[in-house]
C-alpha positions, 0 to 999 in steps of 0.5 A: 500500500505504501511506496518508498518515496513521496509523490505530489498528488493533485485531485479535482473535486466536484459536486452538483447535488445539494448541499454542494459545499457540504459534500466538498468539505466532507470529502476533503475532511475524509481525504485528510483522515483516510490518507493521513495528510494535510491538503493544500486547497484551492478556492471553490468555483462554480461552473456548468456541467460538461458533457451532459445537461443539468440545471444543477451547477457544480462547485469545483475545487482542487487539492494537493498533498504529498503521499507515499501511498500508491496511485492505485491505493489512493484511487481505491480510497477515493472511490470509497469516500465517493460511495460513502457520500452517496455517489452512484455510478451507471456504466456509460452514463454521466449524471449529477453527483454528490461528489466526484474526485479525480486524480489529476496528477500523481507526481510525474508518473504516467499510469494507464490501467483499466481502472486508472489513467494519470494524468487525467486525460482531459484535465488540460481541456477543462477550465473547471479543473485548471482554474482552481489548479492555478490557485495551488499548483500553477507551476506543476508540469504536466508529465506528458504535455511538458507544460506547466498548469498556467500554460495549459490554462492559457492554451485551454479551448474551454471558454465556459464561465468559471465563477469564484464562489464567495461564501 
């Protein structure tokens, strides 16, 4: 479960089922508890769904931390957290969700398995990932594209509105 060196882990979180703020905060609390880490966290942003229609807007944020856990172990723990917070999955169907937690980066590792693709294959095309990522890891370099997050954002074709949430 635990490897020999630490990796910078970057996650994107989203929720568009009420209470969105509760689901984000509770997921972060559980990530810190389960993985025994203290996360660096972005601000929360609001955006429209991508890839399907819904009247429910998303709250999105990103967190990062250092961990010795394997990417597979982290993925398994994140799926347990999602399920415990009411996330349901239907094969091939994108729908509203209480919480969605994606591994965006796992250090400079490139991982391609049946269950896991890291770096996240569409992160560089999604403003709702890149905007919060700028808050916490703007200079982190994408291991395949060889560009820092700030440059990925400046080249991102996504022009959807990403609004800072102010509580």
